[in-house]
N, C-alpha and C positions, 0 to 999 in steps of 0.2 A: 331775694330782692333788699331785704335789710341791710344786709353785708354790703351791698353795692351802694346803697343810700349812705352807709356810714363811711365808706372810703370815699364817696362824692363829696360829703361834708368836711372830711379831713384835707382834703386836696384843696378844696376851696379856702379854709382856714389856713393852710400852708401858703397858698398864692396871696392871701390878703397880710398876712404877716411879711411876706416879702415885700408887696408894694409898700405897706406902712414902713418897713425899714428903709426904703429907697426913698420914700417921700422925706423922712426925718433927714436922711443925709443931704437930700438936695435943699431942704429948708434951713440945714446949718451952713449951706453955701460952700459945699465940696462935690465936685464933678465924681461920679461914681468910678471912674477909671483912676482917679487920684487916689480915693479912699483905697481901693483894690490895691494899687501899688503901696499905700501905707500899711495894709496889713501883711504883704510880703515883705516889706521893708522891715517891719517889727520882727519876724521871723529870722531875717538875716542879723538884726540887730542882736538878737538874743545870740547867735552863733559868733558874731564878731566880739561881742562881750568876753564869751569864755575863751575865744582865741586870743584876746589881748590879756586874758589874766594869765593863761598858761605859757604862754610864748613870750619869753624875754628878746631873744635873739631871733631874727626871721631870716630867711634866705631873701635874695634879693628879688626872686620869683614870687615869694610869699609876701613879700612888703607890696609888689605891684598888685597881686589879686587882693590884699586886704585894703590896698587904697582905692583901688577901682569898687569894692564893693560897699565900702563905707562910704565914698560918693554917691551912689546909688541911693543909700540909707539916707543920707542928708538932704538930696532933692526930694525924696518923697515926704520926708517929715517935714520939709518946708512948705509942701502944698497943701498941708491940713493945719487947723487951727492948734495952737499950744495946749489947749485943755484937753484935747484927745490923747496926749502921750506924755502929761505931765508925770505920769507915774513911773513912767520909762526914763525919766531925765537924768537918773544916777548911770544908767547904763550907756545912754546917749553921750553924756559927759565923759565917760570913761573910755568911749571909743573915739570920741572925737580928740581926747589928749593922746592918746596911741596914734592917731593918724597925724596928729600935729608933730609928734616926736619923729615918726617914720620920714615925713616930709622934711623935717630939719637934717636929720642924718642922711638923707638921700641928697638934698641940696650940700650940704657940707662935703661930702664924698665927691661931688663933681666940681 
């Protein structure tokens, strides 16, 4: 009986914390869907940052993939306030610079 009560209290605390997080996100003026896409974009940003550092020459197919993934990141980051991702600004800037370089190379080759 005591174990059941402890489990019930823990579940109640977990749901309360989730509700509190949702309320804080909404008070910050962000939609939950936008916040979730920001979290996913943050993970993609880390991968793109490593990719941009490792590869100087990309195949055309890799360039297209990089451009489309970078655009998804940029869209997600635009939907949330800058204060949320100011720690990731260096990575964002590096990915943006590589994005611009690829766009220029593709434009020049056409």
